[in-house]
C-alpha positions in Angstrom: 45.0 28.4 -20.1 46.7 24.8 -20.3 48.3 24.8 -24.2 50.4 21.9 -23.5 49.8 18.6 -22.5 51.3 15.0 -21.4 50.9 12.1 -23.1 51.0 8.5 -21.8 53.8 7.8 -24.6 56.2 10.3 -23.0 57.8 7.9 -21.0 58.8 4.7 -22.5 58.9 1.2 -21.0 57.1 2.6 -17.6 60.4 4.2 -16.4 59.9 8.4 -15.3 62.2 9.4 -18.0 61.3 12.5 -19.4 61.4 12.7 -23.6 64.7 14.4 -24.7 64.1 16.5 -27.5 66.8 17.2 -29.9 69.5 20.1 -29.5 67.8 22.1 -32.5 64.2 21.9 -30.8 64.9 22.0 -27.2 66.0 25.5 -26.9 63.1 26.6 -28.6 60.4 24.9 -27.0 61.7 26.1 -23.7 61.9 30.0 -25.0 58.3 29.5 -26.2 56.8 28.1 -22.9 59.0 30.5 -20.9 57.5 33.3 -23.0 54.4 32.1 -22.7 54.5 31.8 -19.0 55.7 35.1 -18.6 52.5 36.3 -20.4 50.3 34.7 -17.8 51.9 35.7 -15.1 51.5 39.6 -16.5 47.8 38.9 -17.3 47.2 37.6 -13.9 48.7 40.2 -12.6 46.9 42.9 -14.3 44.1 40.9 -14.0 44.2 41.3 -10.2 45.1 44.8 -10.2 41.6 45.6 -12.3 39.8 43.3 -10.3 41.0 45.3 -7.2 40.9 48.7 -8.6 37.7 50.2 -10.0 34.5 49.9 -7.8 32.2 50.8 -10.9 31.3 47.2 -12.1 30.8 48.1 -15.7 34.1 50.1 -16.2 35.6 47.1 -14.7 33.9 44.1 -17.0 34.7 45.9 -19.7 38.4 46.8 -18.9 38.9 43.1 -18.0 37.4 41.8 -21.2 39.8 44.4 -23.0 42.5 42.6 -21.1 41.6 39.3 -22.0 41.3 39.9 -25.6 44.7 41.4 -25.6 46.4 38.5 -23.9 44.8 36.2 -26.1 46.1 38.5 -29.2 49.5 38.5 -27.5 49.3 34.3 -27.1 48.2 33.5 -29.9 51.5 33.8 -32.3 53.2 31.7 -29.9 50.5 29.3 -29.6 50.9 29.1 -33.6 54.6 28.2 -33.1 54.3 25.6 -30.7 52.0 24.0 -33.4 54.4 24.0 -35.7 56.9 22.9 -33.6 55.0 19.7 -32.0 54.4 19.1 -36.0 58.0 19.2 -36.8 58.8 17.0 -34.1 55.9 14.6 -34.9 57.5 14.5 -38.5 60.9 13.5 -37.2 59.3 10.8 -34.9 58.2 9.2 -38.3 
């Protein structure tokens, strides 16, 4: 579920200085990433419960598939917002 990637150009002149984002972008970026982390944590918690709960394999498989689809649907809007924010940041760099 790793939707974020680090790039070599995020560090300047070989120094280990993280990129500083503009004050208008950084809070939004942090909020989106925190929300995605919360959604992922909730998904993993529910998945673990389901995996241990039902002895019926067919029911378990269907329930896990529904959970996975719901998780994807919940994440998609935030992933789209991150993509738009990334484009905005790239536009600001040029």
